[in-house]
N, C-alpha and C positions, 0 to 999 in steps of 0.2 A: 435584571442581570443575574445569571446563574453561576458565573465564574469569571476569574481574572487571572492574569499571570504577570510576573515580573522577573527580570534577570537579577542575579546576585553572584557574589563570589565569596569564597571562604579560604583561609589559609589552613591547610591540613598537612602536617609533617613538612613545614617550610615550603609547600607548593601551593600555588593558587588554583583553586578548583572553581570553575564557572558552573553555574547551574541556573535552571529556570524553576521558579516556584509557581505552581499552578494550584489555585484555590477554587473550590467548588462548593456551592451550597448543598449539592446533592451527595457529595462524597461523605462517607462515614469513617473511613480509615485512611491512614497515611501509607503511601507507596513511594518507594524510591526506585526509579527506573532509568535506563539509558535509552533514549529515543534515537532511532536510526538517523533522523534528520536534525534533531535539536540537541543532542547530547544529554547531559545529566539533568533529570527532572525529579522534583519532589512534588508529589500530588497529595494535597491535604484537604481536610474539611475547612470550611470558610473561617472558623474562629481560631485556627492554629496560629501560634505566635512565631515570630522570626526566631526567637530563642529556641523553640522546640525544633524548628527546621534545622538550624545550625547544629544543635546538639545531636540530632539523628545522623546527619552527614558525618560529624566527627566520630560517632560511635561505629559507623560503618566504613571506616577508612579503607580497610583491606578490600572489601567488596567494591567500593568506588574505584579504587586504583585498578583492580583487575578488569572491571566492566569498562572503564574508559580506555584502557589499553586495547581491549578487544574491539571496541568501537572504532578507535583510531586505525587499527589494522584493517578492519572491514572497509573503512572509508578510502584507504589507499588502494584497496583492491577493486573499488567500483570503477565502472567505465569512465574514462576521462573524456569529457565532452569537448573534443577538439576536432578540427577539420580531418575528415577521413574516418572518424569513429564509426563503428558499425552498430546500428540499433535495430532490434527486431520489431516486426509488426505481424504478429501471428507467424505465418510461415514465410513471410518476406524478410529480406535483410536490406536495410536502407543505409546509405552513406551520408553522414552528417556534413553539411557545408555551411560554414558560418560567414556572416556578413554584417555590415553596419547599417542600421535603419533607425528611423525616428522613434519607432515603438516596437516592443518585442512581438514578433510574429513568426510563424512557421508555415511552410507549405511544401508540398511534394511535387517533384518533377521527375517522373520515371522512378529510378531507384535512388534519386537524390532527395534528402530531406533538408531543405534550406531553412536556416534560422537567421533572422535579422534581429539585432539588439542594439540599443543606443551605445553600449560599451560592453566589452567582452568579459562580463562578470558571470560566474557560474550560476548564480541564483537566477539572473535574468534569462539565461539560456534554458535552465531547467523549467522555469515558469512558462516560457514560450512552448517548450516541448510538451509539458503536461497539458496545457490548453489544447494543443493540436491532437494529442493522443486521446483526450477526453472526447473531442469531436469525432474522431475516428471510431471510438468505442461505441458511441451512440448509434452509429450506422452498422458497423461490423458485428458487434455483439448482439444487437437487436435482431438483425437479419438471421444470424446463426441460431439464436434462441428460438425464433418463431419457426424456422425450418425444422429444427429438431422436434419442436412441439408438434408440428403437423405430422412428422414421420412416426411419432410415438403416441399420438392420440391425446395430447395435452392441450388445454386451452388457458394459457396464462393471461393475467391482466396486464397492467402497465409494466414497462421496464424503465428503471431509473439507473443512471450511471453515477457512482459515488467513488470516493477515494479512501476507503477504509484501510487502515494499516495492518489489520490482523484478520480480515475476512475477505474471501474472494467473492462471496455473494450471500444473499439471504432471500427468504420468501415469507410473506406474511399470510395471515389467514384469509385475506381477500384475494389471494392469488397474484399479488403484485410482487415483482422480483427486482431486487437491487443487485447490481453487478459492479465489481471493482474495475475501474478503467485499466488497471495494470494487467488484467487478463490479456490485453493486446500484446503484452511482452512475452507471453507464453506460446509454445507450439500448439498447433490446432488440436492435437489429441487431448492435451490437458485442458484447453479451453472447453472442448466439448464435454469432457467429464464434469467440469464444474457446472456447466449449463444444465446437463442432464441431472446432476445431483439436485440442483434447485428445482427443476421441473418435477422431480419425483416427490418433492415436498408438497406438491399439489394433491398427492394421494395420502401422504403420511407426513404430518407436521413435526415429527420427532425423528430420532435416529434409532428406531426400534429394529428388530429383526425383519419385520414386514417392510420397513423402508429400504433396508439394504437388499432385500430380496427383489424389490421393485427396481432398484438400480441394476442389480445383476441381470435381470431379465432383458434389460435394454442394452447393457454393456457388460458382457460376461467377463472381460478382463479388467474391470474397473479397479481392482485392488492395486494393480501396478501403477495406474494413474494416481490413485489416492495416495500411495506412498511417495510418489514424486512430488505431488502438490504439497504434501505435509512437510517435505524436506526443504522447501523453498523458504528463504528468509528475505527480508527487505534488502539486505546487502548483496543478495544474489542477482538482484534486478538492476538494470542500468539507470532507472528513473524511480 
């Protein structure tokens, strides 16, 4: 086992602060972060003590308060997963229709995205939607990638769908490409930019001038897409 996590709480300035303590045998430094889906996290090396954890949180009270307030504001701005909510699928817009079923599942009928869950809990709804979007990503992103590859003379290896929080995609030295399923929540021009970006790594495995020149040859206006992609945060996405 390389890591473990546990929930905790601490009184800071007469307020209860909930946090998750994530320990890893691979981690060398302590990091205090606010995760978009999990709230306050303290990520530490394996042998860090609970006293060290609580001491760091207490010393960073002002930062914790500001970060949690920003997190709470972003959470309220997220798409509410209720009947009639609009969810993107690349350039399509789907209408959410909720129902009760024995197990969480999602399916599409025309422009309706129907989700059945045993009880109307947001986590169950999000889990069902993520599973469905991942399945769509396997089809839509792979098809789009190979079509772009053929048009621009690339020969990628395998395509894997993942759920990274901070990366849209990656390419390894074998030519295998990993893509974030959340790309299906973006408009097609941004999807194609990310796919082409990863394809160009088949020529240049770095972000050198030669790499960006390769991107520009295939997408002359890539800089506008790059700026838009870089400006997206997890809170900007409905899922």
